[in-house]
C-alpha positions, 0 to 999 in steps of 0.5 A: 499499499502506498502511503504518501504525505506533503511533508514529511519532517513536521508534527503535521501528519506524524502518525501516519508516519509513525505507523509506518516507521514503528510498524503499526501498519505491519501489525495490521498486515499491511505493507505500507511504503511511504512517500513525500509528495510536495505540495498537497493539492499534487499529493490529492492527484496522485490519489485520484489517478490511482497512484496511491492508496492513502494520503495523509494531508490536510482534509480540506486539499481532498477537495482539490482533486475530488470536486464536491467530496465526488469520489474520496472519503476522510478515514480518521483525523491524524489529529483535531483542528487546522495546525497551521502556525503564522511566525513573524520576524523576532525583529518585529516584535509582533504580540502574540495574537496580534493579526495587525501585525503582518499588514505590510509583510511578505508571509510564505505560505504552502500551496493547499495551506495558503488559502486557509491563512488568506481567508484567516487575514480576511475574517480578522479584518485584514484586506490583503491588497490593501493593507499590502500582505503578500501571501506566496510560496517560500522559494526553494521549497518545490523540491524533492526532499524538502520540507517546507516549514523548516525551508521557511524558517531558512528563509525567514533567517535569509530575510526572504520573507518577514514570516510564515505560516507552517507547521510546528516543526518549522515554526519551533526552528525559526523560535529556538534560532531566535528570528521568529515569533509566534503571532497566531496557532490555529490548533490551540485557538489563537486567531478568528474563532471559525479558522480553528475549524478550516480544516485538519489532517486527516487519512484520506483514500478513493472511493476505488479503494476502499472498493476494490479492498475494504479490509485494507482500508479498515486495517489502515485505520485501525493502525492510526488509532493504534499508533495514536494511542501509543503516543500518548502512552509514549511520546518519547517513541517519537524520537526513534521515528525522527532519528530515521527519517530527520535531520539531527536537530529536528530529530532531537524535537519531535517528541517534545512538539508531540507531546505537545499536540498529544490532547489532539490526537483523536481520530474521530471526525464529527458532523460539526468538524464537517460543517466547519471545513465546508462552510471554510470551502465554500467560502474560498469556492472550493465547494459549490453544493451542499454534501452530506456528512457519509459523502465526506467520510467513510462512515462504514469505518467510524466504530473503529475509531473507539475500538 
C-alpha cells in the first residue's frame, strides 16, 4: 500500500508516518510504503489517479482533486483542528494574537495551506491588497525531500520572507534560532474562531480503493488509532521515528512537539468538524454544493475510532 505525505519533517501528519516507521501498519497486515509528494494538491491528484492508496494530508485539500467530495473519503483524523501557525520576524516584536502585525509583510505559505491563511486574515479584518500583505510560496520549497516548514524557517532567517504559515516543526526551528515569534496558533484557538475548524490532518483514500480492498482500509484506520494511543502512552517513541527520517536538530525536537499535540490526538471526525470545514471550503470557492456527512467521511469505518 502506498501512502503519501506532503510534508515529512514535521508534526503535521506524524501519526501516519509513525504508523509506517513503528510497524503499526505491518502489525495490521499491511506492507505500507511512505512517500513524500509536495504540495498537497499534487498528493491528492495522485490519489485520484490511482498512483496512491492513502494520503495523510489536509482534509479540505481533498476537494482540489475530488470536486464536491465525489470519489474520496476521510477515514480518520490524524489530529484535531487547523494545525498551522503564523510566525513573524522576531525583530518586529509582534505580540501573540496581533493579526495587524502582518500589514506590509511577505508571508510564506505552501500551496493548499495558503488558502487558509488568506481566509483567516480576511476574517480578522485584513484587506490583503489594501494592507499590502503578500502571501505566496517560499523559494526553494518545491524540491524533492524538502520540508516546507523547515525551509520556511531558513528563508525567514535569510530575510527572503517576513513571516510564514507552517507546521510547528518549522515554527520551533525559527523560535529556537531567535529569528521568529509566534503570532497565531490556529490549533489552540489563537486566531479568529472559525479558523480553528477550517481543516485538520486526515487519512484520506479514494472510493476506488474502498471498493477494491475494504479490509486493507479498515486495517489502515486501525493502525492510525493504535499509533495515536501508543504515542499518548509514550511520546518519546517519536524520537525513534525522527532519528530514522529527520536531520539531527529536528529529530531531537519531534518528541516534544508530539507531546504538545497529544490533547488533539483523537481520530474521530464529527459532523460539526465537517460542517466547519465545508463552510470554509465554500467561502474560498473550493466547494460549490451542499454535501451530506457520509459523502465526506467513510462512515463504515467510524466504529474503529473508538475500538
